[in-house]
C-alpha positions as CSV (number, residue, x, y, z in Angstrom):
1,X,5.2,-3.9,22.0
2,X,7.3,-5.6,19.2
3,X,9.5,-3.8,16.8
4,X,8.2,-5.1,13.2
5,X,10.5,-6.8,11.2
6,X,12.7,-4.5,10.0
7,X,16.0,-4.7,7.7
8,X,18.9,-4.2,10.5
9,X,20.2,-1.3,9.0
10,X,16.9,0.4,9.1
11,X,16.4,-1.1,13.1
12,X,20.1,1.0,13.5
13,X,18.6,3.8,12.0
14,X,15.3,3.8,13.5
15,X,16.3,3.6,17.1
16,X,18.6,6.3,17.0
17,X,16.1,8.7,15.1
18,X,13.6,8.1,18.2
19,X,16.0,9.0,20.7
20,X,15.3,12.3,19.7
21,X,12.2,12.2,17.2
22,X,12.3,14.7,14.6
23,X,8.7,17.5,14.4
24,X,8.5,15.8,10.9
25,X,9.7,12.7,9.6
26,X,9.3,11.5,6.3
27,X,8.6,7.6,5.8
28,X,9.5,6.3,2.9
29,X,10.3,2.4,1.3
30,X,8.8,0.0,-0.8
31,X,5.1,-1.0,-1.2
32,X,5.0,-4.3,1.2
33,X,7.6,-3.2,3.4
34,X,5.6,-2.5,6.5
35,X,6.1,1.8,6.6
36,X,2.6,1.7,8.5
37,X,3.4,-0.8,10.9
38,X,6.4,0.7,11.8
39,X,4.7,4.3,11.8
40,X,2.4,3.0,14.2
41,X,5.0,1.1,16.4
42,X,6.8,5.3,16.8
43,X,3.2,6.7,18.1
44,X,2.6,4.2,20.8
45,X,6.3,4.2,21.7
46,X,6.5,7.8,22.0
47,X,3.4,9.5,21.4
48,X,1.1,9.9,24.8
49,X,-2.2,10.4,21.8
50,X,-1.5,9.6,18.3
51,X,-4.1,9.3,15.4
52,X,-4.0,8.4,11.9
53,X,-5.6,10.3,8.6
54,X,-6.2,7.8,5.7
55,X,-7.1,8.6,2.3
56,X,-11.4,9.1,2.1
57,X,-13.7,9.1,-0.7
58,X,-17.5,9.7,-0.1
59,X,-16.3,11.0,3.9
60,X,-15.4,7.0,4.3
61,X,-12.0,5.4,4.3
62,X,-11.0,3.9,0.8
63,X,-7.3,2.7,0.3
64,X,-7.7,1.9,-2.9
65,X,-9.5,5.5,-4.4
66,X,-9.7,7.6,-1.7
67,X,-7.7,11.0,-2.0
68,X,-6.3,13.4,1.1
69,X,-8.2,16.4,1.0
70,X,-8.0,20.2,1.9
71,X,-10.4,19.9,4.1
72,X,-9.0,17.0,6.0
73,X,-5.7,18.8,6.1
74,X,-8.1,22.0,8.3
75,X,-9.9,20.3,9.9
76,X,-6.1,18.3,10.6
77,X,-5.3,22.3,11.5
78,X,-8.2,22.9,13.9
79,X,-7.5,19.5,16.0
80,X,-3.8,20.3,16.6
81,X,-4.8,24.1,18.5
82,X,-6.1,22.5,21.2
83,X,-4.1,22.6,24.7
84,X,-2.8,19.1,25.1
85,X,0.1,17.8,27.8
86,X,2.4,15.0,26.5
87,X,3.7,14.4,22.8
88,X,0.9,14.1,20.1
89,X,2.0,11.6,17.0
90,X,-0.2,12.5,13.5
91,X,0.3,9.7,11.1
92,X,-0.3,10.5,7.3
93,X,-0.6,8.0,5.8
94,X,-0.1,7.6,2.3
95,X,1.0,10.4,2.4
96,X,0.7,11.0,-1.6
97,X,-2.6,11.2,-2.0
98,X,-2.5,14.5,-1.0
99,X,-2.8,17.0,-3.6
100,X,-1.5,20.8,-4.2
101,X,-4.1,22.0,-1.8
102,X,-4.0,19.6,0.5
103,X,-0.4,19.9,0.6
104,X,0.3,23.2,0.6
105,X,-2.4,23.5,3.6
106,X,-0.4,20.8,5.3
107,X,2.5,23.2,4.7
108,X,1.0,25.7,6.6
109,X,0.6,23.1,9.3
110,X,3.9,22.2,9.6
111,X,4.9,25.3,9.8
112,X,2.6,26.5,12.7
113,X,2.6,23.5,14.6
114,X,0.6,23.0,18.1
115,X,2.7,22.5,21.1
116,X,4.0,18.4,21.6
117,X,2.9,17.8,18.3
118,X,5.1,15.4,15.3
119,X,4.3,14.3,12.4
120,X,5.0,11.2,10.4
121,X,4.3,11.3,6.5
122,X,4.5,7.8,5.4
123,X,4.7,7.3,1.6
124,X,6.0,5.0,-1.2
125,X,6.3,8.0,-3.2
126,X,8.3,10.8,-1.8
127,X,8.9,12.7,-5.0
128,X,4.7,13.3,-4.9
129,X,5.3,15.6,-2.5
130,X,6.1,19.2,-2.6
131,X,10.2,19.9,-1.9
132,X,8.8,22.6,0.3
133,X,7.4,19.9,2.8
134,X,10.5,17.0,2.3
135,X,12.2,19.9,3.3
136,X,11.2,20.2,6.5
137,X,10.6,16.4,7.1
138,X,14.1,13.9,8.3
139,X,13.7,11.2,5.5
140,X,13.8,7.3,7.1
141,X,14.0,5.2,3.8
142,X,13.0,1.4,5.1
143,X,15.2,-0.8,3.2
144,X,13.5,-4.6,2.2
145,X,14.3,-7.1,4.7
146,X,17.3,-10.4,3.8
147,X,16.3,-13.0,2.6
148,X,17.3,-14.7,6.0
149,X,14.6,-12.8,7.6
150,X,12.0,-13.6,4.9
151,X,12.6,-16.8,5.6
152,X,12.2,-17.1,9.2
153,X,9.4,-14.7,9.2
154,X,8.0,-17.8,6.5
155,X,8.8,-19.9,9.6
156,X,6.9,-17.8,12.0
157,X,3.6,-17.8,9.7
158,X,4.5,-21.3,9.6
159,X,4.5,-22.5,6.3
160,X,6.5,-25.5,5.6
161,X,5.5,-26.5,2.3
162,X,8.6,-25.8,-0.1
163,X,6.7,-25.2,-3.1
164,X,4.7,-22.4,-1.5
165,X,7.5,-20.7,0.3
166,X,9.2,-20.6,-3.4
167,X,6.2,-19.2,-5.0
168,X,5.7,-16.4,-2.0
169,X,9.5,-15.5,-1.6
170,X,9.0,-14.7,-5.7
171,X,6.4,-12.5,-4.8
172,X,7.3,-10.5,-1.7
173,X,10.8,-11.7,-1.0
174,X,12.0,-8.8,1.8
175,X,8.3,-7.6,1.8
176,X,7.5,-8.6,5.5
177,X,3.5,-6.9,5.6
178,X,2.8,-8.2,1.7
179,X,4.4,-11.6,2.8
180,X,2.1,-11.9,6.0
181,X,-0.4,-10.7,4.0
182,X,-0.2,-13.4,1.0
183,X,0.2,-16.4,3.8
184,X,-3.4,-15.0,6.1
185,X,-5.4,-14.0,2.9
186,X,-5.1,-17.0,0.1
187,X,-8.0,-15.2,-1.9
188,X,-5.3,-12.2,-2.4
189,X,-2.2,-14.9,-2.8
190,X,-4.2,-16.3,-5.4
191,X,-4.6,-13.1,-7.4
192,X,-1.1,-12.5,-6.6
193,X,-0.5,-16.0,-8.1
194,X,-2.7,-15.8,-11.1
195,X,-0.6,-12.5,-11.9
196,X,2.6,-14.2,-12.0
197,X,1.3,-16.9,-14.4
198,X,0.1,-14.1,-16.4
199,X,3.6,-12.9,-16.5
200,X,5.0,-15.9,-17.6
201,X,2.5,-16.1,-20.6
202,X,3.3,-12.7,-21.3
203,X,6.9,-13.5,-21.5
204,X,6.6,-16.9,-23.5
205,X,3.0,-17.6,-24.7
206,X,2.3,-17.1,-28.1
207,X,1.0,-13.6,-29.6
208,X,-2.6,-14.6,-29.7
209,X,-2.2,-15.2,-26.1
210,X,0.1,-12.7,-25.1
211,X,-2.9,-10.1,-26.3
212,X,-5.4,-11.7,-24.2
213,X,-3.1,-11.2,-21.3
214,X,-3.1,-7.4,-22.5
215,X,-6.5,-7.1,-23.3
216,X,-7.4,-8.8,-19.5
217,X,-5.2,-5.9,-17.5
218,X,-6.2,-2.9,-19.8
219,X,-8.6,-1.4,-17.0
220,X,-6.3,-2.1,-14.3
221,X,-3.5,0.8,-14.1
222,X,-2.2,-0.9,-10.5
223,X,-2.3,-4.7,-11.7
224,X,-1.0,-3.9,-15.1
225,X,2.5,-2.8,-13.0
226,X,2.2,-5.6,-11.0
227,X,1.9,-7.9,-14.5
228,X,5.4,-5.9,-15.8
229,X,7.1,-6.3,-12.2
230,X,6.9,-9.8,-12.1
231,X,7.5,-10.3,-15.7
232,X,11.0,-8.3,-15.0
233,X,11.4,-10.0,-12.1
234,X,11.4,-13.6,-14.1
235,X,13.6,-12.7,-16.7
236,X,16.1,-11.0,-14.0
237,X,16.2,-14.9,-12.8
238,X,16.4,-16.1,-16.3
239,X,19.9,-13.6,-16.9
240,X,21.3,-14.8,-13.4
241,X,21.5,-18.4,-14.7
242,X,22.3,-17.7,-18.3
243,X,22.9,-14.2,-19.6
244,X,21.4,-13.8,-22.7
245,X,21.3,-10.2,-25.3
246,X,17.8,-10.9,-26.3
247,X,17.2,-11.4,-22.3
248,X,18.0,-7.8,-21.7
249,X,16.4,-6.2,-24.4
250,X,13.3,-7.9,-22.9
251,X,13.9,-6.5,-19.8
252,X,14.3,-2.5,-21.6
253,X,11.2,-2.8,-23.2
254,X,9.5,-3.7,-20.2
255,X,11.0,-1.2,-18.0
256,X,10.0,1.4,-21.1
257,X,6.1,0.0,-20.9
258,X,6.1,0.2,-16.8
259,X,7.3,3.7,-17.8
260,X,4.6,5.1,-20.1
261,X,1.8,2.8,-18.3
262,X,3.3,4.9,-14.8
263,X,2.7,8.3,-17.0
264,X,-0.9,7.4,-17.1
265,X,-0.3,5.9,-20.5
266,X,-2.8,3.9,-22.8
267,X,-3.0,0.4,-21.1
268,X,-3.9,-1.9,-23.5
269,X,-1.9,0.5,-26.3
270,X,1.5,0.3,-24.0
271,X,0.9,-3.8,-23.4
272,X,0.0,-4.3,-27.2
273,X,3.5,-2.6,-28.0
274,X,5.2,-5.0,-25.8
275,X,4.0,-8.0,-26.7
276,X,3.9,-7.8,-30.8
């Protein structure tokens, strides 16, 4: 299996780590950087047996709304008691979806691993995990790839149109998994492009239009956070071209709204306060 596209520094660190795989690895990085692909690469290169635990809802895998329950971890505990030859790699994807009980159950698993069992915890939010878990795992943090690597990836994916390339790089420069998804899933690309247009409106349109945008995102926390992230990127680009005090103040207001929404604040109110 070829090495996934990762930042050169991360690639060196990964190669060193794979020479002596720790019993517990914490694989972290921004959304879209390709954590899942790297975890699978490690498992296939080193493990004799591997399997992945994913969030579930109603006993079915559900990436968007599922959780990793304490029952899932207890089943995993029983599986690791079986005797086997070779290395067994267990990937806990979206590890931050483990609740407090599930994390405590997983901690017991870390303290009493089966023979030849290795764990890879994959998460975009390592701070969501108990300190007693993170202290027992070696951290490998994947950096976003370079702009040159992003351009090369778009060449490999066959994206030649300069306008499309500019759009893609604005949305996901440095994030190989996200770039690939945007290129291969046109419906998803259009959805993201729509959020970018709304981000421009939240910065530049009339107050009435801004309030319409706020209303549009009132029930979707993840989309609202993406909207604010895109708006922040647009502002940063403007600041790099022509710095102005008012633009910096807007950045501060966007960051405050993001923090409030991330803390489960009312989305509509947070966005409305931002634009009024």
